mmCIF file as Biopython writes it, N, C-alpha, C and O atoms, coordinates in Angstrom:
data_model
#
loop_
_atom_site.group_PDB
_atom_site.id
_atom_site.type_symbol
_atom_site.label_atom_id
_atom_site.label_alt_id
_atom_site.label_comp_id
_atom_site.label_asym_id
_atom_site.label_entity_id
_atom_site.label_seq_id
_atom_site.pdbx_PDB_ins_code
_atom_site.Cartn_x
_atom_site.Cartn_y
_atom_site.Cartn_z
_atom_site.occupancy
_atom_site.B_iso_or_equiv
_atom_site.auth_seq_id
_atom_site.auth_asym_id
_atom_site.pdbx_PDB_model_num
ATOM 1   N N  . MET A ? 1  ? 0.838  -1.172 0.000  1.0 0.0 1  A 1 
ATOM 2   C CA . MET A ? 1  ? 0.000  0.000  0.000  1.0 0.0 1  A 1 
ATOM 3   C C  . MET A ? 1  ? 0.890  1.245  0.000  1.0 0.0 1  A 1 
ATOM 4   O O  . MET A ? 1  ? 1.750  1.394  0.869  1.0 0.0 1  A 1 
ATOM 5   N N  . ASN A ? 2  ? 0.690  2.123  -0.957 1.0 0.0 2  A 1 
ATOM 6   C CA . ASN A ? 2  ? 1.480  3.347  -1.060 1.0 0.0 2  A 1 
ATOM 7   C C  . ASN A ? 2  ? 0.844  4.451  -0.224 1.0 0.0 2  A 1 
ATOM 8   O O  . ASN A ? 2  ? -0.344 4.738  -0.372 1.0 0.0 2  A 1 
ATOM 9   N N  . PRO A ? 3  ? 1.631  5.071  0.651  1.0 0.0 3  A 1 
ATOM 10  C CA . PRO A ? 3  ? 1.066  6.185  1.429  1.0 0.0 3  A 1 
ATOM 11  C C  . PRO A ? 3  ? 0.798  7.375  0.522  1.0 0.0 3  A 1 
ATOM 12  O O  . PRO A ? 3  ? 1.546  7.639  -0.419 1.0 0.0 3  A 1 
ATOM 13  N N  . GLN A ? 4  ? -0.266 8.078  0.816  1.0 0.0 4  A 1 
ATOM 14  C CA . GLN A ? 4  ? -0.604 9.261  0.023  1.0 0.0 4  A 1 
ATOM 15  C C  . GLN A ? 4  ? 0.348  10.394 0.380  1.0 0.0 4  A 1 
ATOM 16  O O  . GLN A ? 4  ? 0.760  10.526 1.533  1.0 0.0 4  A 1 
ATOM 17  N N  . PRO A ? 5  ? 0.700  11.219 -0.618 1.0 0.0 5  A 1 
ATOM 18  C CA . PRO A ? 5  ? 1.588  12.350 -0.311 1.0 0.0 5  A 1 
ATOM 19  C C  . PRO A ? 5  ? 0.931  13.312 0.673  1.0 0.0 5  A 1 
ATOM 20  O O  . PRO A ? 5  ? -0.281 13.526 0.637  1.0 0.0 5  A 1 
ATOM 21  N N  . LYS A ? 6  ? 1.742  13.880 1.542  1.0 0.0 6  A 1 
ATOM 22  C CA . LYS A ? 6  ? 1.239  14.819 2.542  1.0 0.0 6  A 1 
ATOM 23  C C  . LYS A ? 6  ? 0.958  16.169 1.899  1.0 0.0 6  A 1 
ATOM 24  O O  . LYS A ? 6  ? 1.676  16.602 0.998  1.0 0.0 6  A 1 
ATOM 25  N N  . ASP A ? 7  ? -0.086 16.822 2.367  1.0 0.0 7  A 1 
ATOM 26  C CA . ASP A ? 7  ? -0.436 18.158 1.887  1.0 0.0 7  A 1 
ATOM 27  C C  . ASP A ? 7  ? -0.013 19.163 2.943  1.0 0.0 7  A 1 
ATOM 28  O O  . ASP A ? 7  ? -0.642 19.277 3.995  1.0 0.0 7  A 1 
ATOM 29  N N  . TYR A ? 8  ? 1.063  19.895 2.654  1.0 0.0 8  A 1 
ATOM 30  C CA . TYR A ? 8  ? 1.594  20.872 3.590  1.0 0.0 8  A 1 
ATOM 31  C C  . TYR A ? 8  ? 1.117  22.289 3.274  1.0 0.0 8  A 1 
ATOM 32  O O  . TYR A ? 8  ? 1.632  23.249 3.847  1.0 0.0 8  A 1 
ATOM 33  N N  . SER A ? 9  ? 0.158  22.437 2.386  1.0 0.0 9  A 1 
ATOM 34  C CA . SER A ? 9  ? -0.253 23.766 1.944  1.0 0.0 9  A 1 
ATOM 35  C C  . SER A ? 9  ? -0.914 24.593 3.048  1.0 0.0 9  A 1 
ATOM 36  O O  . SER A ? 9  ? -0.958 25.820 2.958  1.0 0.0 9  A 1 
ATOM 37  N N  . SER A ? 10 ? -1.423 23.940 4.075  1.0 0.0 10 A 1 
ATOM 38  C CA . SER A ? 10 ? -2.092 24.699 5.147  1.0 0.0 10 A 1 
ATOM 39  C C  . SER A ? 10 ? -1.114 25.239 6.190  1.0 0.0 10 A 1 
ATOM 40  O O  . SER A ? 10 ? -1.528 25.960 7.098  1.0 0.0 10 A 1 
ATOM 41  N N  . ILE A ? 11 ? 0.166  24.907 6.080  1.0 0.0 11 A 1 
ATOM 42  C CA . ILE A ? 11 ? 1.157  25.397 7.036  1.0 0.0 11 A 1 
ATOM 43  C C  . ILE A ? 11 ? 1.530  26.828 6.669  1.0 0.0 11 A 1 
ATOM 44  O O  . ILE A ? 11 ? 1.948  27.095 5.543  1.0 0.0 11 A 1 
ATOM 45  N N  . SER A ? 12 ? 1.379  27.735 7.609  1.0 0.0 12 A 1 
ATOM 46  C CA . SER A ? 12 ? 1.658  29.147 7.341  1.0 0.0 12 A 1 
ATOM 47  C C  . SER A ? 12 ? 3.159  29.369 7.159  1.0 0.0 12 A 1 
ATOM 48  O O  . SER A ? 12 ? 3.964  28.593 7.675  1.0 0.0 12 A 1 
ATOM 49  N N  . PRO A ? 13 ? 3.542  30.416 6.433  1.0 0.0 13 A 1 
ATOM 50  C CA . PRO A ? 13 ? 4.971  30.712 6.266  1.0 0.0 13 A 1 
ATOM 51  C C  . PRO A ? 13 ? 5.693  30.944 7.595  1.0 0.0 13 A 1 
ATOM 52  O O  . PRO A ? 13 ? 6.851  30.556 7.745  1.0 0.0 13 A 1 
ATOM 53  N N  . SER A ? 14 ? 5.019  31.569 8.554  1.0 0.0 14 A 1 
ATOM 54  C CA . SER A ? 14 ? 5.678  31.810 9.843  1.0 0.0 14 A 1 
ATOM 55  C C  . SER A ? 14 ? 5.894  30.503 10.607 1.0 0.0 14 A 1 
ATOM 56  O O  . SER A ? 14 ? 6.920  30.338 11.267 1.0 0.0 14 A 1 
ATOM 57  N N  . ALA A ? 15 ? 4.950  29.586 10.527 1.0 0.0 15 A 1 
ATOM 58  C CA . ALA A ? 15 ? 5.109  28.295 11.200 1.0 0.0 15 A 1 
ATOM 59  C C  . ALA A ? 15 ? 6.230  27.492 10.546 1.0 0.0 15 A 1 
ATOM 60  O O  . ALA A ? 15 ? 7.003  26.826 11.235 1.0 0.0 15 A 1 
ATOM 61  N N  . LYS A ? 16 ? 6.317  27.555 9.224  1.0 0.0 16 A 1 
ATOM 62  C CA . LYS A ? 16 ? 7.392  26.853 8.512  1.0 0.0 16 A 1 
ATOM 63  C C  . LYS A ? 16 ? 8.746  27.446 8.901  1.0 0.0 16 A 1 
ATOM 64  O O  . LYS A ? 16 ? 9.696  26.702 9.143  1.0 0.0 16 A 1 
ATOM 65  N N  . SER A ? 17 ? 8.847  28.767 8.962  1.0 0.0 17 A 1 
ATOM 66  C CA . SER A ? 17 ? 10.105 29.419 9.335  1.0 0.0 17 A 1 
ATOM 67  C C  . SER A ? 17 ? 10.528 29.009 10.740 1.0 0.0 17 A 1 
ATOM 68  O O  . SER A ? 17 ? 11.704 28.741 10.986 1.0 0.0 17 A 1 
ATOM 69  N N  . LEU A ? 18 ? 9.576  28.961 11.652 1.0 0.0 18 A 1 
ATOM 70  C CA . LEU A ? 18 ? 9.875  28.570 13.029 1.0 0.0 18 A 1 
ATOM 71  C C  . LEU A ? 18 ? 10.339 27.116 13.088 1.0 0.0 18 A 1 
ATOM 72  O O  . LEU A ? 18 ? 11.274 26.789 13.819 1.0 0.0 18 A 1 
ATOM 73  N N  . LEU A ? 19 ? 9.696  26.261 12.334 1.0 0.0 19 A 1 
ATOM 74  C CA . LEU A ? 19 ? 10.102 24.856 12.306 1.0 0.0 19 A 1 
ATOM 75  C C  . LEU A ? 19 ? 11.518 24.714 11.768 1.0 0.0 19 A 1 
ATOM 76  O O  . LEU A ? 19 ? 12.315 23.953 12.315 1.0 0.0 19 A 1 
ATOM 77  N N  . LEU A ? 20 ? 11.838 25.442 10.695 1.0 0.0 20 A 1 
ATOM 78  C CA . LEU A ? 20 ? 13.191 25.376 10.142 1.0 0.0 20 A 1 
ATOM 79  C C  . LEU A ? 20 ? 14.210 25.916 11.137 1.0 0.0 20 A 1 
ATOM 80  O O  . LEU A ? 20 ? 15.308 25.372 11.254 1.0 0.0 20 A 1 
ATOM 81  N N  . LEU A ? 21 ? 13.862 26.969 11.848 1.0 0.0 21 A 1 
ATOM 82  C CA . LEU A ? 21 ? 14.747 27.520 12.874 1.0 0.0 21 A 1 
ATOM 83  C C  . LEU A ? 21 ? 14.979 26.490 13.971 1.0 0.0 21 A 1 
ATOM 84  O O  . LEU A ? 21 ? 16.111 26.301 14.418 1.0 0.0 21 A 1 
ATOM 85  N N  . LYS A ? 22 ? 13.918 25.828 14.404 1.0 0.0 22 A 1 
ATOM 86  C CA . LYS A ? 22 ? 14.046 24.827 15.465 1.0 0.0 22 A 1 
ATOM 87  C C  . LYS A ? 22 ? 14.873 23.628 15.017 1.0 0.0 22 A 1 
ATOM 88  O O  . LYS A ? 22 ? 15.368 22.869 15.851 1.0 0.0 22 A 1 
ATOM 89  N N  . GLY A ? 23 ? 15.027 23.453 13.702 1.0 0.0 23 A 1 
ATOM 90  C CA . GLY A ? 23 ? 15.877 22.387 13.184 1.0 0.0 23 A 1 
ATOM 91  C C  . GLY A ? 23 ? 17.326 22.543 13.588 1.0 0.0 23 A 1 
ATOM 92  O O  . GLY A ? 23 ? 18.090 21.580 13.516 1.0 0.0 23 A 1 
ATOM 93  N N  . TYR A ? 24 ? 17.725 23.727 14.011 1.0 0.0 24 A 1 
ATOM 94  C CA . TYR A ? 24 ? 19.091 23.978 14.472 1.0 0.0 24 A 1 
ATOM 95  C C  . TYR A ? 24 ? 19.266 23.707 15.959 1.0 0.0 24 A 1 
ATOM 96  O O  . TYR A ? 24 ? 20.390 23.770 16.459 1.0 0.0 24 A 1 
ATOM 97  N N  . THR A ? 25 ? 18.200 23.409 16.675 1.0 0.0 25 A 1 
ATOM 98  C CA . THR A ? 25 ? 18.275 23.200 18.118 1.0 0.0 25 A 1 
ATOM 99  C C  . THR A ? 25 ? 18.525 21.730 18.438 1.0 0.0 25 A 1 
ATOM 100 O O  . THR A ? 25 ? 18.602 20.887 17.545 1.0 0.0 25 A 1 
ATOM 101 N N  . GLY A ? 26 ? 18.647 21.449 19.702 1.0 0.0 26 A 1 
ATOM 102 C CA . GLY A ? 26 ? 18.775 20.076 20.161 1.0 0.0 26 A 1 
ATOM 103 C C  . GLY A ? 26 ? 17.440 19.471 20.563 1.0 0.0 26 A 1 
ATOM 104 O O  . GLY A ? 26 ? 17.407 18.412 21.190 1.0 0.0 26 A 1 
ATOM 105 N N  . ILE A ? 27 ? 16.346 20.122 20.216 1.0 0.0 27 A 1 
ATOM 106 C CA . ILE A ? 27 ? 15.013 19.622 20.551 1.0 0.0 27 A 1 
ATOM 107 C C  . ILE A ? 27 ? 14.799 18.298 19.807 1.0 0.0 27 A 1 
ATOM 108 O O  . ILE A ? 27 ? 15.018 18.224 18.598 1.0 0.0 27 A 1 
ATOM 109 N N  . PRO A ? 28 ? 14.372 17.253 20.530 1.0 0.0 28 A 1 
ATOM 110 C CA . PRO A ? 28 ? 14.200 15.946 19.898 1.0 0.0 28 A 1 
ATOM 111 C C  . PRO A ? 28 ? 13.292 16.013 18.666 1.0 0.0 28 A 1 
ATOM 112 O O  . PRO A ? 28 ? 12.206 16.593 18.701 1.0 0.0 28 A 1 
ATOM 113 N N  . TYR A ? 29 ? 13.762 15.413 17.595 1.0 0.0 29 A 1 
ATOM 114 C CA . TYR A ? 29 ? 13.056 15.270 16.322 1.0 0.0 29 A 1 
ATOM 115 C C  . TYR A ? 29 ? 12.855 16.570 15.542 1.0 0.0 29 A 1 
ATOM 116 O O  . TYR A ? 29 ? 12.260 16.543 14.464 1.0 0.0 29 A 1 
ATOM 117 N N  . ALA A ? 30 ? 13.334 17.703 16.054 1.0 0.0 30 A 1 
ATOM 118 C CA . ALA A ? 30 ? 13.131 18.968 15.343 1.0 0.0 30 A 1 
ATOM 119 C C  . ALA A ? 30 ? 13.891 18.985 14.019 1.0 0.0 30 A 1 
ATOM 120 O O  . ALA A ? 30 ? 13.348 19.417 13.002 1.0 0.0 30 A 1 
ATOM 121 N N  . LYS A ? 31 ? 15.126 18.523 14.019 1.0 0.0 31 A 1 
ATOM 122 C CA . LYS A ? 31 ? 15.923 18.515 12.797 1.0 0.0 31 A 1 
ATOM 123 C C  . LYS A ? 31 ? 15.309 17.578 11.758 1.0 0.0 31 A 1 
ATOM 124 O O  . LYS A ? 31 ? 15.226 17.920 10.579 1.0 0.0 31 A 1 
ATOM 125 N N  . GLU A ? 32 ? 14.884 16.410 12.197 1.0 0.0 32 A 1 
ATOM 126 C CA . GLU A ? 32 ? 14.287 15.436 11.279 1.0 0.0 32 A 1 
ATOM 127 C C  . GLU A ? 32 ? 12.969 15.953 10.708 1.0 0.0 32 A 1 
ATOM 128 O O  . GLU A ? 32 ? 12.679 15.757 9.527  1.0 0.0 32 A 1 
ATOM 129 N N  . THR A ? 33 ? 12.176 16.611 11.545 1.0 0.0 33 A 1 
ATOM 130 C CA . THR A ? 33 ? 10.898 17.163 11.090 1.0 0.0 33 A 1 
ATOM 131 C C  . THR A ? 33 ? 11.125 18.295 10.099 1.0 0.0 33 A 1 
ATOM 132 O O  . THR A ? 33 ? 10.444 18.372 9.076  1.0 0.0 33 A 1 
ATOM 133 N N  . ALA A ? 34 ? 12.072 19.171 10.393 1.0 0.0 34 A 1 
ATOM 134 C CA . ALA A ? 34 ? 12.370 20.282 9.489  1.0 0.0 34 A 1 
ATOM 135 C C  . ALA A ? 34 ? 12.870 19.771 8.148  1.0 0.0 34 A 1 
ATOM 136 O O  . ALA A ? 34 ? 12.554 20.350 7.109  1.0 0.0 34 A 1 
ATOM 137 N N  . ALA A ? 35 ? 13.637 18.705 8.158  1.0 0.0 35 A 1 
ATOM 138 C CA . ALA A ? 35 ? 14.163 18.147 6.908  1.0 0.0 35 A 1 
ATOM 139 C C  . ALA A ? 35 ? 13.057 17.568 6.032  1.0 0.0 35 A 1 
ATOM 140 O O  . ALA A ? 35 ? 13.242 17.439 4.822  1.0 0.0 35 A 1 
ATOM 141 N N  . LEU A ? 36 ? 11.918 17.217 6.611  1.0 0.0 36 A 1 
ATOM 142 C CA . LEU A ? 36 ? 10.801 16.678 5.835  1.0 0.0 36 A 1 
ATOM 143 C C  . LEU A ? 36 ? 10.011 17.753 5.087  1.0 0.0 36 A 1 
ATOM 144 O O  . LEU A ? 36 ? 9.258  17.444 4.164  1.0 0.0 36 A 1 
ATOM 145 N N  . MET A ? 37 ? 10.183 19.008 5.484  1.0 0.0 37 A 1 
ATOM 146 C CA . MET A ? 37 ? 9.421  20.090 4.863  1.0 0.0 37 A 1 
ATOM 147 C C  . MET A ? 37 ? 9.872  20.295 3.417  1.0 0.0 37 A 1 
ATOM 148 O O  . MET A ? 37 ? 11.072 20.309 3.140  1.0 0.0 37 A 1 
ATOM 149 N N  . PRO A ? 38 ? 8.934  20.452 2.506  1.0 0.0 38 A 1 
ATOM 150 C CA . PRO A ? 38 ? 9.318  20.743 1.131  1.0 0.0 38 A 1 
ATOM 151 C C  . PRO A ? 38 ? 10.047 22.086 1.061  1.0 0.0 38 A 1 
ATOM 152 O O  . PRO A ? 38 ? 9.620  23.069 1.667  1.0 0.0 38 A 1 
ATOM 153 N N  . GLY A ? 39 ? 11.132 22.111 0.329  1.0 0.0 39 A 1 
ATOM 154 C CA . GLY A ? 39 ? 11.893 23.350 0.182  1.0 0.0 39 A 1 
ATOM 155 C C  . GLY A ? 39 ? 12.758 23.658 1.384  1.0 0.0 39 A 1 
ATOM 156 O O  . GLY A ? 39 ? 13.233 24.786 1.523  1.0 0.0 39 A 1 
ATOM 157 N N  . SER A ? 40 ? 12.979 22.681 2.263  1.0 0.0 40 A 1 
ATOM 158 C CA . SER A ? 40 ? 13.801 22.949 3.446  1.0 0.0 40 A 1 
ATOM 159 C C  . SER A ? 40 ? 15.267 23.053 3.048  1.0 0.0 40 A 1 
ATOM 160 O O  . SER A ? 40 ? 15.701 22.510 2.032  1.0 0.0 40 A 1 
ATOM 161 N N  . GLU A ? 41 ? 16.006 23.761 3.875  1.0 0.0 41 A 1 
ATOM 162 C CA . GLU A ? 41 ? 17.433 23.903 3.639  1.0 0.0 41 A 1 
ATOM 163 C C  . GLU A ? 41 ? 18.156 22.684 4.199  1.0 0.0 41 A 1 
ATOM 164 O O  . GLU A ? 41 ? 17.594 21.903 4.966  1.0 0.0 41 A 1 
ATOM 165 N N  . VAL A ? 42 ? 19.405 22.543 3.799  1.0 0.0 42 A 1 
ATOM 166 C CA . VAL A ? 42 ? 20.239 21.508 4.392  1.0 0.0 42 A 1 
ATOM 167 C C  . VAL A ? 42 ? 20.777 22.075 5.696  1.0 0.0 42 A 1 
ATOM 168 O O  . VAL A ? 42 ? 21.324 23.178 5.723  1.0 0.0 42 A 1 
ATOM 169 N N  . PHE A ? 43 ? 20.625 21.337 6.751  1.0 0.0 43 A 1 
ATOM 170 C CA . PHE A ? 43 ? 21.062 21.796 8.055  1.0 0.0 43 A 1 
ATOM 171 C C  . PHE A ? 43 ? 22.510 21.393 8.253  1.0 0.0 43 A 1 
ATOM 172 O O  . PHE A ? 43 ? 22.798 20.257 8.631  1.0 0.0 43 A 1 
ATOM 173 N N  . ASP A ? 44 ? 23.417 22.319 7.999  1.0 0.0 44 A 1 
ATOM 174 C CA . ASP A ? 44 ? 24.833 22.008 8.130  1.0 0.0 44 A 1 
ATOM 175 C C  . ASP A ? 44 ? 25.413 22.500 9.450  1.0 0.0 44 A 1 
ATOM 176 O O  . ASP A ? 44 ? 26.543 22.148 9.788  1.0 0.0 44 A 1 
ATOM 177 N N  . LEU A ? 45 ? 24.679 23.292 10.192 1.0 0.0 45 A 1 
ATOM 178 C CA . LEU A ? 45 ? 25.098 23.810 11.487 1.0 0.0 45 A 1 
ATOM 179 C C  . LEU A ? 45 ? 26.493 24.435 11.457 1.0 0.0 45 A 1 
ATOM 180 O O  . LEU A ? 45 ? 27.339 24.149 12.304 1.0 0.0 45 A 1 
ATOM 181 N N  . ASP A ? 46 ? 26.705 25.276 10.482 1.0 0.0 46 A 1 
ATOM 182 C CA . ASP A ? 46 ? 27.952 26.038 10.413 1.0 0.0 46 A 1 
ATOM 183 C C  . ASP A ? 46 ? 27.797 27.233 11.346 1.0 0.0 46 A 1 
ATOM 184 O O  . ASP A ? 46 ? 27.167 28.227 10.984 1.0 0.0 46 A 1 
ATOM 185 N N  . PHE A ? 47 ? 28.364 27.141 12.537 1.0 0.0 47 A 1 
ATOM 186 C CA . PHE A ? 47 ? 28.153 28.160 13.562 1.0 0.0 47 A 1 
ATOM 187 C C  . PHE A ? 47 ? 28.704 29.520 13.173 1.0 0.0 47 A 1 
ATOM 188 O O  . PHE A ? 47 ? 28.275 30.528 13.735 1.0 0.0 47 A 1 
ATOM 189 N N  . GLY A ? 48 ? 29.628 29.587 12.240 1.0 0.0 48 A 1 
ATOM 190 C CA . GLY A ? 48 ? 30.171 30.862 11.803 1.0 0.0 48 A 1 
ATOM 191 C C  . GLY A ? 48 ? 29.353 31.526 10.717 1.0 0.0 48 A 1 
ATOM 192 O O  . GLY A ? 48 ? 29.607 32.683 10.383 1.0 0.0 48 A 1 
ATOM 193 N N  . ALA A ? 49 ? 28.377 30.828 10.154 1.0 0.0 49 A 1 
ATOM 194 C CA . ALA A ? 49 ? 27.652 31.334 8.998  1.0 0.0 49 A 1 
ATOM 195 C C  . ALA A ? 49 ? 26.439 32.197 9.349  1.0 0.0 49 A 1 
ATOM 196 O O  . ALA A ? 49 ? 25.877 32.842 8.464  1.0 0.0 49 A 1 
ATOM 197 N N  . LYS A ? 50 ? 26.030 32.225 10.593 1.0 0.0 50 A 1 
ATOM 198 C CA . LYS A ? 50 ? 24.833 32.970 10.981 1.0 0.0 50 A 1 
ATOM 199 C C  . LYS A ? 50 ? 25.211 34.116 11.909 1.0 0.0 50 A 1 
ATOM 200 O O  . LYS A ? 50 ? 26.230 34.071 12.597 1.0 0.0 50 A 1 
ATOM 201 N N  . ASP A ? 51 ? 24.376 35.134 11.912 1.0 0.0 51 A 1 
ATOM 202 C CA . ASP A ? 51 ? 24.672 36.278 12.775 1.0 0.0 51 A 1 
ATOM 203 C C  . ASP A ? 51 ? 24.238 36.030 14.220 1.0 0.0 51 A 1 
ATOM 204 O O  . ASP A ? 51 ? 23.552 35.054 14.522 1.0 0.0 51 A 1 
ATOM 205 N N  . PHE A ? 52 ? 24.649 36.918 15.083 1.0 0.0 52 A 1 
ATOM 206 C CA . PHE A ? 52 ? 24.378 36.805 16.520 1.0 0.0 52 A 1 
ATOM 207 C C  . PHE A ? 52 ? 22.888 36.672 16.815 1.0 0.0 52 A 1 
ATOM 208 O O  . PHE A ? 52 ? 22.499 35.821 17.614 1.0 0.0 52 A 1 
ATOM 209 N N  . TRP A ? 53 ? 22.046 37.491 16.190 1.0 0.0 53 A 1 
ATOM 210 C CA . TRP A ? 53 ? 20.610 37.486 16.483 1.0 0.0 53 A 1 
ATOM 211 C C  . TRP A ? 53 ? 19.944 36.201 16.028 1.0 0.0 53 A 1 
ATOM 212 O O  . TRP A ? 53 ? 18.974 35.755 16.641 1.0 0.0 53 A 1 
ATOM 213 N N  . PHE A ? 54 ? 20.449 35.603 14.965 1.0 0.0 54 A 1 
ATOM 214 C CA . PHE A ? 54 ? 19.931 34.296 14.537 1.0 0.0 54 A 1 
ATOM 215 C C  . PHE A ? 54 ? 20.137 33.283 15.661 1.0 0.0 54 A 1 
ATOM 216 O O  . PHE A ? 54 ? 19.205 32.576 16.045 1.0 0.0 54 A 1 
ATOM 217 N N  . TRP A ? 55 ? 21.362 33.217 16.186 1.0 0.0 55 A 1 
ATOM 218 C CA . TRP A ? 55 ? 21.648 32.245 17.234 1.0 0.0 55 A 1 
ATOM 219 C C  . TRP A ? 55 ? 20.936 32.576 18.533 1.0 0.0 55 A 1 
ATOM 220 O O  . TRP A ? 55 ? 20.613 31.673 19.305 1.0 0.0 55 A 1 
ATOM 221 N N  . MET A ? 56 ? 20.685 33.858 18.789 1.0 0.0 56 A 1 
ATOM 222 C CA . MET A ? 56 ? 19.900 34.223 19.972 1.0 0.0 56 A 1 
ATOM 223 C C  . MET A ? 56 ? 18.483 33.664 19.857 1.0 0.0 56 A 1 
ATOM 224 O O  . MET A ? 56 ? 17.922 33.191 20.845 1.0 0.0 56 A 1 
ATOM 225 N N  . ARG A ? 57 ? 17.903 33.714 18.660 1.0 0.0 57 A 1 
ATOM 226 C CA . ARG A ? 57 ? 16.563 33.146 18.463 1.0 0.0 57 A 1 
ATOM 227 C C  . ARG A ? 57 ? 16.593 31.632 18.636 1.0 0.0 57 A 1 
ATOM 228 O O  . ARG A ? 57 ? 15.687 31.060 19.243 1.0 0.0 57 A 1 
ATOM 229 N N  . VAL A ? 58 ? 17.624 30.979 18.110 1.0 0.0 58 A 1 
ATOM 230 C CA . VAL A ? 58 ? 17.750 29.524 18.277 1.0 0.0 58 A 1 
ATOM 231 C C  . VAL A ? 58 ? 17.817 29.163 19.753 1.0 0.0 58 A 1 
ATOM 232 O O  . VAL A ? 58 ? 17.108 28.267 20.211 1.0 0.0 58 A 1 
ATOM 233 N N  . VAL A ? 59 ? 18.675 29.863 20.500 1.0 0.0 59 A 1 
ATOM 234 C CA . VAL A ? 59 ? 18.814 29.608 21.934 1.0 0.0 59 A 1 
ATOM 235 C C  . VAL A ? 59 ? 17.493 29.882 22.658 1.0 0.0 59 A 1 
ATOM 236 O O  . VAL A ? 59 ? 17.101 29.124 23.545 1.0 0.0 59 A 1 
ATOM 237 N N  . HIS A ? 60 ? 16.817 30.951 22.281 1.0 0.0 60 A 1 
ATOM 238 C CA . HIS A ? 60 ? 15.539 31.304 22.908 1.0 0.0 60 A 1 
ATOM 239 C C  . HIS A ? 60 ? 14.543 30.143 22.786 1.0 0.0 60 A 1 
ATOM 240 O O  . HIS A ? 60 ? 13.928 29.741 23.774 1.0 0.0 60 A 1 
ATOM 241 N N  . PHE A ? 61 ? 14.390 29.615 21.578 1.0 0.0 61 A 1 
ATOM 242 C CA . PHE A ? 61 ? 13.396 28.551 21.401 1.0 0.0 61 A 1 
ATOM 243 C C  . PHE A ? 61 ? 13.852 27.246 22.030 1.0 0.0 61 A 1 
ATOM 244 O O  . PHE A ? 61 ? 13.023 26.451 22.472 1.0 0.0 61 A 1 
ATOM 245 N N  . GLU A ? 62 ? 15.149 27.018 22.074 1.0 0.0 62 A 1 
ATOM 246 C CA . GLU A ? 62 ? 15.624 25.803 22.743 1.0 0.0 62 A 1 
ATOM 247 C C  . GLU A ? 62 ? 15.395 25.893 24.251 1.0 0.0 62 A 1 
ATOM 248 O O  . GLU A ? 62 ? 15.020 24.904 24.881 1.0 0.0 62 A 1 
ATOM 249 N N  . LEU A ? 63 ? 15.617 27.063 24.828 1.0 0.0 63 A 1 
ATOM 250 C CA . LEU A ? 63 ? 15.367 27.243 26.257 1.0 0.0 63 A 1 
ATOM 251 C C  . LEU A ? 63 ? 13.885 27.149 26.587 1.0 0.0 63 A 1 
ATOM 252 O O  . LEU A ? 63 ? 13.519 26.647 27.650 1.0 0.0 63 A 1 
ATOM 253 N N  . ARG A ? 64 ? 13.036 27.622 25.697 1.0 0.0 64 A 1 
ATOM 254 C CA . ARG A ? 64 ? 11.594 27.514 25.928 1.0 0.0 64 A 1 
ATOM 255 C C  . ARG A ? 64 ? 11.143 26.061 25.923 1.0 0.0 64 A 1 
ATOM 256 O O  . ARG A ? 64 ? 10.188 25.695 26.609 1.0 0.0 64 A 1 
ATOM 257 N N  . TYR A ? 65 ? 11.834 25.236 25.146 1.0 0.0 65 A 1 
ATOM 258 C CA . TYR A ? 65 ? 11.484 23.823 25.097 1.0 0.0 65 A 1 
ATOM 259 C C  . TYR A ? 65 ? 11.693 23.201 26.469 1.0 0.0 65 A 1 
ATOM 260 O O  . TYR A ? 65 ? 11.455 22.007 26.649 1.0 0.0 65 A 1 
#
């Protein structure tokens, strides 16, 4: 039995952005879930490639978890 393709069209752009951001955290399954999103980036975790405020947001959401 072939699974039907998932319809992600109802996911808002802000929710998708947040999910992709959480893909950089240590939150369980966040990276794997973000990688499933169509059009997702490759998560290479190059710590030198992002600015300070980007990492502050990552830390913020990881601490909230």
